[in-house]
C-alpha positions as CSV (number, residue, x, y, z in Angstrom):
1,X,-175.3,40.6,65.5
2,X,-178.7,39.9,66.9
3,X,-180.0,39.2,63.4
4,X,-177.2,36.8,62.8
5,X,-177.9,35.1,66.1
6,X,-181.6,34.7,65.2
7,X,-180.7,33.4,61.7
8,X,-178.4,30.9,63.2
9,X,-181.1,29.2,65.2
10,X,-178.6,28.3,67.9
11,X,-180.0,26.8,71.1
12,X,-180.8,29.6,73.6
13,X,-178.9,29.7,76.9
14,X,-175.9,27.7,75.7
15,X,-172.5,29.4,75.5
16,X,-168.9,29.1,76.6
17,X,-169.6,31.4,79.5
18,X,-172.0,29.0,81.2
19,X,-170.4,25.7,80.2
20,X,-168.9,23.7,83.0
21,X,-165.6,22.8,81.6
22,X,-164.6,21.3,85.0
23,X,-167.2,18.6,84.4
24,X,-165.2,17.4,81.4
25,X,-161.6,16.8,82.6
26,X,-160.5,15.1,79.4
27,X,-161.7,18.1,77.3
28,X,-158.8,20.4,76.3
29,X,-160.6,23.6,76.8
30,X,-157.5,25.8,76.1
31,X,-157.1,24.1,72.5
32,X,-160.8,24.5,71.8
33,X,-160.8,28.2,72.9
34,X,-157.7,28.9,70.9
35,X,-159.4,27.5,67.8
36,X,-162.6,29.3,68.1
37,X,-161.2,32.7,68.9
38,X,-160.0,33.0,65.3
39,X,-161.7,32.4,62.0
40,X,-158.8,30.8,60.1
41,X,-160.2,27.3,60.5
42,X,-163.4,28.5,58.9
43,X,-161.6,30.2,56.2
44,X,-159.8,27.0,55.4
45,X,-163.0,25.1,55.4
46,X,-162.0,22.8,58.2
47,X,-164.4,20.7,60.3
48,X,-165.0,20.3,64.0
49,X,-166.3,17.0,65.3
50,X,-167.5,16.5,68.8
51,X,-167.9,12.9,69.8
52,X,-169.1,11.6,73.2
53,X,-171.8,9.9,75.1
54,X,-175.3,11.5,75.5
55,X,-175.6,14.4,78.0
56,X,-171.9,15.4,78.1
57,X,-172.4,18.9,76.6
58,X,-171.7,18.4,72.8
59,X,-174.7,20.6,71.8
60,X,-173.8,23.2,74.4
61,X,-170.2,23.3,73.0
62,X,-171.4,23.5,69.5
63,X,-173.7,26.5,70.3
64,X,-170.7,28.1,72.0
65,X,-168.6,27.6,68.9
66,X,-171.4,29.0,66.7
67,X,-171.8,32.1,68.9
68,X,-168.0,32.8,68.8
69,X,-168.0,32.4,65.0
70,X,-171.0,35.0,64.8
71,X,-169.1,37.4,67.1
72,X,-166.2,37.1,64.6
73,X,-168.4,38.0,61.7
74,X,-169.1,34.6,60.3
75,X,-172.5,33.2,59.2
76,X,-173.8,30.1,61.2
77,X,-176.7,27.8,60.9
78,X,-177.7,25.2,63.5
79,X,-179.8,22.1,62.6
80,X,-180.6,18.9,64.3
81,X,-179.1,16.3,61.9
82,X,-182.5,14.7,61.4
83,X,-184.3,17.9,60.6
84,X,-181.8,18.9,58.0
85,X,-181.8,15.4,56.4
86,X,-185.6,15.7,56.1
87,X,-185.3,19.0,54.4
88,X,-182.6,17.7,52.0
89,X,-184.8,14.7,51.3
90,X,-187.8,17.0,50.4
91,X,-185.5,18.9,48.2
92,X,-184.3,16.0,46.4
93,X,-187.9,14.8,45.8
94,X,-188.6,18.3,44.3
95,X,-185.4,18.1,42.2
96,X,-184.0,21.0,44.1
97,X,-181.2,19.4,46.0
98,X,-178.3,21.1,44.2
99,X,-179.9,24.6,44.7
100,X,-180.6,23.8,48.4
101,X,-177.0,22.7,49.0
102,X,-175.8,25.9,47.3
103,X,-178.1,28.1,49.5
104,X,-176.5,26.4,52.5
105,X,-173.1,27.6,51.2
106,X,-173.9,31.1,52.3
107,X,-173.2,29.9,55.9
108,X,-169.5,29.7,56.8
109,X,-170.4,27.0,59.5
110,X,-173.2,24.5,59.3
111,X,-173.8,22.7,62.7
112,X,-175.3,19.3,62.5
113,X,-176.4,18.2,66.0
114,X,-176.9,14.4,66.9
115,X,-175.8,12.9,63.6
116,X,-176.3,9.4,65.2
117,X,-180.1,9.8,65.1
118,X,-180.3,9.8,61.3
119,X,-181.9,6.6,60.3
120,X,-179.9,4.0,58.4
121,X,-182.0,4.5,55.4
122,X,-180.8,4.8,51.8
123,X,-182.8,8.1,51.2
124,X,-181.7,9.7,54.3
125,X,-178.1,8.7,54.2
126,X,-177.6,9.5,50.6
127,X,-178.6,13.2,51.1
128,X,-176.4,13.4,54.1
129,X,-173.6,12.1,52.1
130,X,-174.3,14.6,49.4
131,X,-174.2,17.4,51.9
132,X,-170.8,16.2,53.3
133,X,-169.3,15.8,49.9
134,X,-170.7,19.1,48.7
135,X,-169.2,21.1,51.6
136,X,-165.9,19.2,51.5
137,X,-163.0,21.7,51.2
138,X,-165.6,24.4,50.5
139,X,-167.3,25.2,53.8
140,X,-167.0,24.1,57.4
141,X,-169.1,21.6,59.2
142,X,-169.4,21.1,63.0
143,X,-170.9,17.6,63.8
144,X,-171.9,16.3,67.1
145,X,-172.4,12.5,67.5
146,X,-172.8,9.9,70.2
147,X,-171.0,7.2,68.3
148,X,-167.3,6.9,67.6
149,X,-166.3,6.6,63.9
150,X,-166.0,2.9,64.4
151,X,-169.9,2.7,64.8
152,X,-170.9,5.0,62.0
153,X,-171.8,2.0,59.9
154,X,-175.0,2.2,61.9
155,X,-175.7,5.6,60.4
156,X,-174.8,5.1,56.7
157,X,-176.6,2.4,54.6
158,X,-173.4,1.0,53.2
159,X,-169.9,0.6,54.5
160,X,-168.4,2.3,51.3
161,X,-170.5,5.3,51.9
162,X,-169.4,5.3,55.7
163,X,-165.7,5.3,54.8
164,X,-166.1,8.0,52.1
165,X,-168.2,10.3,54.5
166,X,-165.7,9.8,57.4
167,X,-162.7,10.4,55.1
168,X,-164.1,13.7,53.9
169,X,-165.0,14.9,57.3
170,X,-161.8,14.0,59.1
171,X,-159.4,15.1,56.3
172,X,-159.4,18.7,57.6
173,X,-160.9,18.4,61.0
174,X,-160.3,18.9,64.7
175,X,-161.8,15.8,66.5
176,X,-162.8,16.3,70.2
177,X,-163.8,13.2,72.1
178,X,-165.5,14.1,75.4
179,X,-165.5,11.5,78.2
180,X,-167.7,12.6,81.2
181,X,-170.7,11.7,83.2
182,X,-174.0,13.0,81.7
183,X,-174.8,16.5,82.9
184,X,-178.6,15.6,82.9
185,X,-177.8,12.4,85.0
186,X,-175.7,14.3,87.4
187,X,-178.3,17.0,87.7
188,X,-181.1,14.5,88.4
189,X,-179.0,12.8,91.0
190,X,-178.3,16.1,92.8
191,X,-182.0,17.0,92.7
192,X,-182.9,13.7,94.4
193,X,-180.5,14.2,97.1
194,X,-182.2,17.6,97.9
195,X,-185.5,16.0,98.5
């Protein structure tokens, strides 16, 4: 299991055991825990999408989901969305995109963190769309994003691509919207009170 955790490149120190669920009263923790304590959603190639403002714990939750999947014997890989898009762009320039996408198929769950930071650029969004289309109904994606779907035109270079990407992602997905104060902001306020 240690090898699988290293391979996953999940952020260190982030798990369900140290996530403050009380901080996110709108989050249905029971439903999320029920989902991740089984692998059937991964076997059905379903997606999980975590939406919410910056600092509410989307990355932390994604890491917790990844750890649970590994504990249940699944292979997981964590990427910042921008880093993966850059790797895919390089692969496309080297005419290796299909084989790179196929190599990613060995992971039951691919976690793309902070999708909203991908630049609205034809080269970046086209490889991102190719990844989404490639994994559709084949393997699971977990995506975190600051923007609701209505603002994803800011990510993809044209509205048809936005509609097609969102359609593929949500077709077999659990979508969780998190509404809470930023953990980082709250922590900074608490530190300033202690001075």
